[in-house]
C-alpha angles and dihedrals in degrees: 000000000000139000117359090352092062092082114114101232091175123043118203124207130167123214098185107294092346115091119202117208113194122193101224121202098094097162088066097035092257100288115200097243129154096279095050096045093050094047093044091052091049091049093049093048092049093047091047092058096039110099092199091061110079102167139011135221118199120198143146132247123244097032091292130103102203136313089214134247117003104257091197090064098045097093127048115231089241093059134256112001116174093183090056089049090053092049092051092045093052092062092049091046088053088053090053091048091051092050099042102034103021120116099251127073112247123207117191123212113198129185120168119353131011106170136161111336087005089063090048091053090047092052092049089065122093098235130015124208114191127197117224093259097048120126127191134188144154105223097164092130092054090066093041097253138121122256106269149179094059096297092137086061100040104038105051094061088054102047107006132256098278094050090045090055092046094049092049096039092053099033087211125166116246120204120226099258092053091043090057092044090053092047093244089119122030106213137023122210135167120286111283094017100091097095096050091047092047091053090051090049091050089051090055089067094057096090092060119089109262094224090052091056091045092052092049092051093047092051095044091052085070094048139122085354133354115279089204091059091053092048089048091054089051091051088058099040106041100057089052092047090050089064097052125112089236092059090048089051091048091053091049091048090050091052092045094044095235139118113274121240108218123204101182092247 
C-alpha cells in the first residue's frame, strides 16, 4: 500500500498460539472506516486459515476499543449513493461473519469507548473483557441510521429483547460495571488490565479441540435466529437510511459539534 493507504489500521502480534489484533487509529478512537475494515477482514481470514493460530484477541489502541463507524466516510462527495453504502457494508458484514462464525475463538478486550459499529464488533466476539473505565453504547439512531453489523442478532441473547430495544432507542452510554451486570460484557477487570486478562482467557481455550470450537461457532451463528437474515435486513435498510434528511442533519451536527434536530424525513 502507498500514500494514505499505507497506514496499518490493524496491528498483528502473536503470543504463542494466541494472535492479538489491535485496531490502530488511536488519535481518532479507532473508527471503523474503510481502511480498518478491509485490513481487519484480511487479518481475520488469514488467522482463520492459519493452523498455528488457535485463538484471537481483538482490542483497540490508545485505551479505546472503537468509537464506531467513521462519520467522515459515510457520505460520498457526489451525494447519496446506496450502492456505495452496500459495498462498504459488505466488507463490514464479512468482518462480523468472520468474528461470529469463524473457526477460532475470539476474546475482546475493551478499555474506553465501544460505540455504534464498535459495539457491534464487540458483541460479535465470543467473550468480552471490560476494563473498569470502559463505556459502551449503540447510538445508531443519533446519527439517523439503522442498527447494523449484526447487533440485532448478537445483543438480544446477551441482554434480552427489551433491554436491547431500550439501549438502541436511547443510544445511551453504559459504563463497564453496568454492562457486566446486564450481561453485555462478560468480565470486569481493573482499568488497563483488559488485554492481559483477555489473553489469559484465550489461552484457556487451547486445550479444547480446534474443530470442536469451529463446529460450535458455526452452529451458534444460526441460533437462536439466522445471522444471515439479520445482515440481509441491514443491507436493505441502511442504504435507504443513509439517504434520509435526518442522517444528513446528523452528519452536519457531528461536524459542527452540536445536537442534531431530527424531522423524521
